[in-house]
C-alpha positions in Angstrom: -4.5 1.5 -15.6 -6.6 -1.6 -15.4 -8.3 -2.8 -12.3 -5.9 -5.0 -10.4 -2.8 -3.2 -11.6 -0.4 -2.2 -8.8 -0.8 1.3 -7.6 2.4 3.2 -6.7 2.4 5.8 -3.9 5.0 8.2 -5.4 6.3 9.2 -8.7 9.5 7.7 -10.0 12.1 10.4 -10.5 15.4 9.4 -12.0 18.4 9.5 -9.7 16.4 10.6 -6.6 15.2 7.2 -5.3 16.9 5.5 -2.4 16.3 1.9 -1.4 14.2 1.4 1.7 16.0 0.9 4.9 15.7 -2.5 6.6 13.9 -0.9 9.5 11.3 0.6 7.2 10.7 -2.8 5.6 10.4 -4.5 9.0 7.9 -1.9 10.4 5.7 -2.2 7.3 5.8 -6.0 7.5 4.9 -6.0 11.2 1.9 -3.7 10.6 0.8 -5.8 7.6 1.1 -9.0 9.7 -1.0 -7.4 12.5 -3.7 -6.3 10.0 -3.6 -9.6 8.1 -2.5 -7.8 4.9 -0.2 -9.8 2.7 3.2 -8.2 2.3 5.1 -9.5 -0.8 8.7 -9.1 -1.7 9.4 -8.8 -5.5 13.1 -9.5 -6.1 14.9 -7.1 -8.4 15.2 -8.0 -12.0 18.5 -6.8 -13.5 17.1 -7.3 -17.0 14.6 -4.5 -16.2 17.4 -2.3 -14.7 15.9 -2.6 -11.3 18.4 -1.7 -8.6 16.8 -3.2 -5.6 13.9 -5.3 -4.5 10.4 -3.9 -4.5 7.4 -4.8 -2.3 3.6 -5.0 -2.6 0.9 -4.7 0.1 -2.3 -6.5 -0.8 -5.2 -4.3 0.3 -8.8 -5.7 0.7 -11.0 -4.9 -2.3 -14.4 -6.6 -1.8 -13.8 -10.3 -2.0 -10.4 -9.8 -3.7 -7.2 -7.8 -3.0 -5.5 -5.0 -4.8 -1.7 -4.5 -4.7 0.0 -1.3 -3.7 3.5 -1.0 -4.9 6.4 0.1 -2.6 9.7 0.7 -4.3 11.8 3.2 -2.5 12.4 4.8 0.9 9.9 7.6 0.1 7.2 5.0 -0.6 7.9 3.4 2.7 7.8 6.7 4.6 4.5 7.6 2.9 2.8 4.3 3.9 4.2 4.4 7.4 2.8 7.9 7.9 -0.7 6.5 7.2 -3.0 4.3 9.2 -3.0 2.1 6.1 -4.5 -0.8 8.1 -7.8 1.1 8.1 -7.9 1.5 4.3 -9.5 -0.7 1.7 -10.4 -0.5 -2.0 -13.9 -0.3 -3.4 -14.3 -3.3 -5.7 -14.4 -2.2 -9.4 -13.3 1.4 -8.6 -10.0 3.2 -8.5 -10.7 4.4 -5.0 -9.2 3.8 -1.6 -11.5 4.3 1.4 -10.5 5.1 4.9 -12.7 2.9 7.2 -12.7 5.5 10.0 -14.7 7.9 7.9 -17.3 5.4 7.1 -17.7 4.4 10.7 -18.1 8.0 11.8 -20.7 8.6 9.1 -22.7 5.6 10.1 -22.7 6.6 13.7 -23.9 10.1 12.8 -26.7 8.8 10.7 -28.0 6.5 13.5 -28.1 9.5 15.9 -30.5 11.5 13.7 
């Protein structure tokens, strides 16, 4: 996987995927808007045998962004279960960082 390639939250398993519910899409979009993350709809391409639209969330990655791919209902459940608004990528690395951990670590270091 090259830097900048979309990252998928779950594994594609034939026959088990279900399209995301409209409510799931709306909730993710609302949270992305509140966090100033870009939420992008990628229309289905029948020539690629895609059954429904997919989506991307553009996460901060230094001065750029990195896309996270959301395809099915399970992907939306996973992202909704996280405080994804507090995550960002480290530029040039395949790593996602939770901002709360960094803030706690910095506060602890100042107390010493």
